[in-house]
C-alpha positions in Angstrom: 49.7 64.2 110.8 47.1 66.6 109.9 43.4 65.9 110.4 40.3 67.6 109.0 37.1 68.0 110.9 33.9 67.4 109.0 31.4 70.1 109.7 28.4 68.8 111.9 25.8 70.0 109.3 27.4 67.9 106.6 27.4 64.8 108.9 23.7 65.2 109.7 22.7 65.6 106.1 24.6 62.6 105.0 23.0 60.5 107.8 19.6 61.6 106.8 20.2 60.6 103.1 21.4 57.1 104.1 18.4 56.6 106.3 16.0 57.6 103.5 17.6 55.3 101.1 17.3 52.4 103.6 13.6 53.1 104.2 12.9 53.4 100.4 14.6 50.0 99.9 12.3 48.4 102.4 9.2 50.0 100.9 10.0 48.9 97.3 11.0 45.4 98.4 8.1 44.6 100.6 4.4 45.5 100.5 1.8 44.7 103.2 -1.9 44.2 102.7 -4.1 47.4 102.3 -6.8 46.1 104.6 -7.1 44.2 107.9 -6.7 40.4 107.3 -9.5 38.0 108.3 -9.7 37.0 111.9 -7.0 34.9 113.1 -4.4 36.2 110.5 -1.7 38.7 110.7 -0.3 41.1 108.2 2.3 39.4 106.0 4.3 41.5 103.6 4.6 40.2 100.0 7.9 40.1 98.2 7.5 41.8 94.9 11.2 41.5 93.8 13.1 38.5 92.5 13.8 37.3 96.1 11.8 34.1 97.0 9.3 34.1 99.9 7.8 31.2 101.7 4.4 31.6 103.3 3.0 28.9 105.7 -0.7 28.4 106.0 -3.4 29.8 103.6 -2.8 32.4 101.0 -5.4 35.1 100.3 -5.1 37.1 97.1 -8.5 38.8 96.6 -11.2 40.7 98.4 -13.2 37.4 98.5 -11.5 34.4 99.9 -11.4 31.8 102.7 -9.3 31.7 105.7 -7.4 28.6 104.6 -6.2 27.0 101.3 -5.3 28.9 98.1 -7.3 31.6 96.6 -6.7 33.5 93.3 -9.3 36.0 92.0 -12.0 34.5 94.3 -11.4 30.8 93.3 -10.1 28.8 96.1 -8.9 25.2 96.6 -8.3 23.7 100.0 -5.2 21.7 99.0 -2.6 21.6 96.2 -3.6 19.0 93.6 -1.4 15.9 93.4 -2.4 14.6 89.9 -0.8 17.4 87.9 2.4 17.0 85.7 5.3 16.1 87.9 9.0 16.6 87.1 11.7 14.2 88.2 15.1 15.3 87.0 14.9 15.6 83.2 11.6 13.7 82.9 8.1 15.0 83.1 5.3 12.6 83.8 1.6 12.5 84.4 0.3 9.7 86.7 -3.4 9.4 85.7 -6.1 10.5 83.2 -5.8 11.2 79.5 -3.8 13.8 77.6 -5.3 15.7 74.7 -3.4 17.6 72.1 -5.8 19.6 69.9 -8.8 18.2 71.7 -10.4 19.1 75.0 -11.9 15.6 75.4 -9.2 13.0 75.1 -10.5 9.4 75.1 -7.2 7.6 75.2 -4.0 8.1 77.2 -2.7 10.3 74.4 -5.3 11.7 72.0 -3.9 13.8 69.2 -6.2 15.7 66.9 -3.8 16.9 64.2 -0.4 15.6 63.0 2.6 14.2 64.7 6.1 14.5 63.3 8.9 12.1 63.9 12.5 13.2 63.2 14.5 10.9 61.0 17.0 8.8 63.0 20.2 7.8 61.2 20.8 5.1 63.8 18.5 3.2 66.3 17.5 5.6 69.2 18.2 2.8 71.7 18.8 -0.9 71.7 15.4 -2.6 71.3 14.5 -4.6 74.4 11.5 -5.4 76.6 12.0 -2.0 78.4 11.3 -0.2 75.1 8.7 -2.5 73.7 6.2 -0.4 71.6 8.6 2.6 71.0 8.4 3.9 67.4 11.0 5.8 65.4 11.5 6.9 61.8 14.5 5.5 60.0 16.6 7.1 57.3 14.6 5.5 54.4 11.3 6.8 55.7 10.0 3.7 57.5 8.1 3.9 60.8 10.0 1.4 62.9 8.6 -0.4 65.9 10.5 -2.0 68.8 8.7 -5.3 69.3 10.6 -6.0 72.6 13.7 -7.4 70.9 14.0 -6.2 67.2 13.2 -3.0 65.4 10.8 -3.9 62.6 9.0 -1.9 59.9 5.3 -1.4 60.7 4.3 -1.9 57.0 6.1 -5.1 56.1 7.4 -6.5 59.4 10.8 -6.7 57.8 13.8 -5.7 60.0 14.4 -1.9 60.0 17.7 -0.7 58.6 19.2 2.3 60.2 21.6 3.1 57.3 20.8 4.5 53.9 19.6 1.7 51.6 21.6 1.7 48.3 21.0 -1.8 47.2 18.5 -2.1 44.3 16.0 -4.9 44.2 16.1 -7.8 41.7 13.3 -8.5 39.3 12.6 -11.2 36.7 9.8 -11.1 34.1 8.3 -14.6 34.2 5.4 -14.1 31.8 4.9 -13.6 28.9 7.7 -15.4 27.2 9.1 -14.0 24.0 6.7 -15.0 21.2 3.1 -14.4 19.9 0.4 -13.3 22.2 -3.4 -12.6 21.8 -6.5 -12.0 23.8 -6.1 -11.2 27.6 -2.9 -12.6 29.2 -1.1 -12.4 32.5 2.1 -10.3 32.8 4.0 -11.6 35.9 7.3 -11.0 37.7 9.2 -12.1 40.8 11.2 -9.5 42.8 13.2 -9.4 46.0 15.2 -6.8 47.9 17.6 -6.6 50.9 15.0 -4.5 52.8 11.7 -5.0 50.9 10.1 -4.5 47.5 7.6 -1.7 47.5 6.1 -2.5 44.1 6.6 -3.7 40.5 5.5 -1.6 37.6 4.9 -3.4 34.3 5.6 -1.5 31.1 4.6 -1.9 27.4 7.0 -0.1 25.0 8.3 2.1 27.8 4.8 3.2 29.0 3.1 2.1 32.2 0.9 -0.9 31.7 -1.8 -0.5 34.4 -1.0 0.6 38.0 2.1 -0.5 40.0 1.5 -3.8 41.8 2.5 -3.4 45.4 1.7 -6.9 46.6 3.5 -10.2 45.8 3.0 -12.2 43.6 3.4 -9.4 41.2 1.0 -9.8 38.2 -1.5 -7.9 36.0 -3.9 -8.7 33.2 -3.2 -7.3 29.8 -5.8 -7.1 27.1 -3.6 -7.3 24.0 -6.5 -6.2 21.8 -5.8 -2.6 23.1 -2.4 -2.8 21.3 -1.9 -2.8 17.6 -1.0 -6.1 16.0 2.8 -6.4 15.7 5.9 -6.3 17.8 5.9 -4.8 21.3 8.4 -4.7 24.3 7.2 -5.8 27.7 9.3 -5.3 30.9 9.0 -4.9 34.7 10.5 -2.2 37.0 11.0 -3.1 40.7 11.2 -0.4 43.3 12.2 -0.4 47.0 11.3 2.1 49.8 14.6 3.9 49.4 13.7 4.7 45.7 16.2 2.1 44.2 14.9 0.6 41.0 15.8 -2.2 38.7 14.4 -2.7 35.2 14.2 -6.2 33.7 15.4 -6.3 30.0 12.6 -6.0 27.6 10.9 -9.1 26.3 9.8 -8.9 22.7 6.3 -10.2 21.9 4.1 -10.1 18.8 0.5 -9.3 19.2 -1.6 -11.2 16.8 -5.3 -10.8 17.3 -8.0 -11.5 14.8 -8.6 -8.3 12.9 -12.3 -7.5 12.6 -11.9 -3.9 11.9 -12.4 -3.0 8.2 -10.3 -0.3 6.5 -11.6 3.1 5.5 -11.5 4.3 1.9 -12.4 7.6 0.1 -12.5 8.0 -3.6 -10.7 11.4 -4.3 -10.4 11.6 -8.0 -12.4 12.3 -10.2 -15.0 14.3 -8.4 -18.5 13.2 -8.1 -20.4 14.6 -11.1 -17.4 15.2 -13.2 -17.2 14.8 -17.0 -14.2 12.8 -18.0 -12.5 12.1 -21.3 -9.3 10.6 -22.8 -7.0 9.1 -20.1 -7.8 10.2 -16.6 -6.4 9.2 -13.1 -8.7 7.5 -10.6 -7.4 7.8 -7.1 -8.3 7.0 -3.4 -7.0 7.3 0.1 -7.3 4.3 2.5 -6.3 3.4 6.1 -6.6 0.5 8.5 -6.0 -0.3 12.1 -3.4 -2.9 11.0 -2.6 -2.1 7.3 -4.3 -1.7 4.0 -3.5 -4.7 1.7 -4.8 -3.1 -1.5 -7.4 -0.9 -3.3 -9.5 -2.3 -6.2 -11.1 0.4 -8.4 -14.4 -0.4 -10.1 -16.3 0.9 -13.0 -20.0 0.2 -13.0 -19.3 -2.6 -10.5 -16.6 -4.3 -12.6 -12.9 -4.2 -11.8 -11.2 -1.3 -13.4 -7.6 -2.4 -13.8 -5.7 -4.5 -11.3 -5.7 -3.9 -7.5 -3.3 -1.3 -6.4 -1.3 -2.7 -3.4 0.8 0.4 -2.7 -0.1 3.8 -1.4 -0.8 6.3 -2.9 -3.7 4.2 -4.5 -4.3 5.3 -8.2 -4.8 3.9 -11.7 -5.0 5.4 -15.2 -8.4 5.0 -17.0 -8.7 5.2 -20.7 -12.3 6.5 -20.9 -12.5 5.9 -24.6 -12.9 2.2 -23.8 -16.1 2.9 -21.9 -19.4 3.8 -23.5 -20.3 7.3 -23.6 -22.7 8.5 -20.9 -23.0 8.2 -17.2 -20.8 5.7 -15.2 -20.2 4.9 -11.5 -16.7 4.7 -10.0 -16.0 3.1 -6.6 -12.9 2.0 -4.7 -12.8 -1.1 -2.5 -10.1 -1.2 0.2 -8.9 -4.6 1.7 -6.9 -5.5 4.7 -4.8 -8.6 5.3 -7.5 -10.2 7.4 -9.9 -9.9 4.4 -12.0 -7.1 5.8 -13.2 -4.8 2.9 -14.9 -1.4 2.6 -16.4 0.1 -0.4 -16.2 3.9 -0.9 -19.0 6.1 -1.7 -19.8 6.0 -5.4 -18.9 8.9 -7.8 -21.0 9.4 -10.9 -19.1 10.5 -13.9 -19.9 11.3 -17.5 -18.0 10.0 -20.5 -18.9 12.3 -23.4 -19.9 10.7 -26.8 -17.5 11.6 -29.4 -18.1 8.5 -31.7 -20.2 9.1 -34.7 -22.8 6.5 -35.9 -22.4 4.4 -39.0 -24.9 4.4 -41.8 -25.4 3.0 -45.3 -28.2 3.0 -47.8 -29.5 -0.4 -48.6 -32.3 0.4 -51.1 -32.5 1.3 -53.9 -29.2 0.0 -55.3 -26.7 2.4 -56.7 -27.4 2.9 -60.5 -31.0 1.6 -60.2 -33.9 2.9 -62.2 -36.8 3.8 -60.1 -40.4 4.9 -60.8 -43.6 5.4 -58.9 -43.4 5.2 -55.2 -40.3 3.4 -54.0 -38.8 2.7 -50.6 -35.5 4.3 -49.6 -33.9 2.3 -46.7 -30.7 2.4 -44.6 -29.0 0.6 -41.7 -27.3 2.6 -38.9 -25.6 1.9 -35.6 -23.8 3.8 -32.8 -21.7 3.2 -29.8 -24.4 4.7 -27.6 -27.5 4.7 -29.8 -28.8 6.1 -33.1 -31.1 9.0 -32.6 -32.4 9.1 -36.1 -31.7 8.8 -39.9 -32.5 11.6 -42.3 -32.8 10.6 -46.0 -31.8 13.2 -48.6 -32.6 13.6 -52.3 -30.1 15.7 -54.1 -29.0 17.2 -50.9 -32.5 18.0 -49.7 -34.4 16.3 -46.9 -36.5 13.6 -48.3 -39.4 13.3 -45.8 -38.9 13.6 -42.1 -36.1 12.0 -40.1 -36.8 8.4 -39.2 -36.1 7.9 -35.5 -37.0 4.2 -35.3 -35.2 1.3 -36.8 -35.6 0.0 -39.5 -34.8 3.3 -41.0 -36.9 3.9 -44.2 -38.9 6.5 -46.1 -41.3 6.2 -49.2 -40.3 8.3 -52.1 -42.8 9.4 -54.8 -40.6 9.5 -57.8 -43.2 11.2 -59.9 -42.3 14.4 -58.1 -38.8 14.2 -59.6 -37.8 15.1 -63.0 -38.4 12.2 -65.3 -35.5 10.6 -67.1 -33.0 12.4 -65.0 -30.4 11.1 -62.6 -30.8 11.8 -58.9 -28.5 11.3 -55.8 -29.7 9.7 -52.6 -28.0 9.8 -49.1 -28.8 9.0 -45.5 -27.5 10.9 -42.5 -27.4 9.1 -39.2 -27.4 11.1 -35.9 -26.7 10.0 -32.2 -27.9 11.7 -29.0 -24.5 13.5 -28.6 -25.1 15.2 -31.9 -22.5 13.2 -33.8 -23.5 12.6 -37.4 -22.4 10.4 -40.4 -23.6 10.7 -43.9 -23.7 7.5 -46.0 -22.1 7.1 -49.4 -24.4 8.5 -51.9 -26.1 6.4 -54.6 -27.3 7.5 -58.0 -30.6 6.5 -59.4 -32.5 7.3 -62.6 -36.2 8.2 -62.5 -38.2 6.7 -65.3 -42.0 7.2 -65.1 -44.0 6.6 -68.2 -45.7 9.9 -69.4 
């Protein structure tokens, strides 16, 4: 067997390296104080690695300290406090004083300035007993449940807490009003129940909420029926539980019948105010009412113009030739079933005068012989009024127009050719300019010469 001698120089070098490594390990693992300790104490190295170290007696960690107790940064205590949090197995407890979360000055055992969150429990966290009296938990339907020492109950209703999802809808019955006629302010009521508890009942009118949800039994609200139109309406009730299950009662049909004190509105639309009308023209109006318009009666100068129109659009035909020429007033009167009426603003219209007056000569008689000064007279009338009568001799004006009844003029026959025949006429005129000339008469002038 062959052997190989290690040179002495290599051995010495290797030994030196190992020695330095050992010394370095001690230096990095332990560190002694940099100054003399206080009287009565000895140097104690401090372990700065993960290896634990136990030190009996006082512990000094700053330039200012005492020779006993625990000092960190110049603050010292003589003994370790005994009223801090204590762990025991998996539990952590505090034996005295108050605990503040979000507050530095708690006034109760647990004082929270902020919010607390409870995780939903799909089942009871423990069997409720005297040991757990006062424990709170959040069940799957969102109720805060409290252990009262024997049973888990809901803090809001006192009902037993359910720890499984609630899929049972409540029951609800509308007890008032009954189907029929209602008026004034009435009660709308319902009864409701649920396997866990009813949260509220929402009454509805024609599918829309009627007031706020009633969250307290007995479930009832007051309904002022005057806020609804007269006629048929559906009333129902919707019950809701905490899990969001709902039940709607079948609609109950009621008829609102309140005394109608609101008159209709009406506007005369045709003819326009200030218009001139002739022939046969339409007279029209629009009307509305909170319940319904029963009819519209048109009036001419305050008197009924035709029959009441009971169907919209409201209109009649007016034969203006039946009215006197001149200015007239048109109105429309709307009526509802309760007898309330409204009269429209009046429109002034003008019917033009197209009717000529009538006129006839009354003296002298046709074929008469006249002499000296004789009266020539006529009668005249008009649908509106005669403005004047102009007498004529042989086609020429005989005196001025007579504008006042009785219509007459004096004729000095000596100014006419003696022994000759002459023709007399009378022309009547009205204010519209319509004229009529009477039948002419022939007279003979006979003046002694």
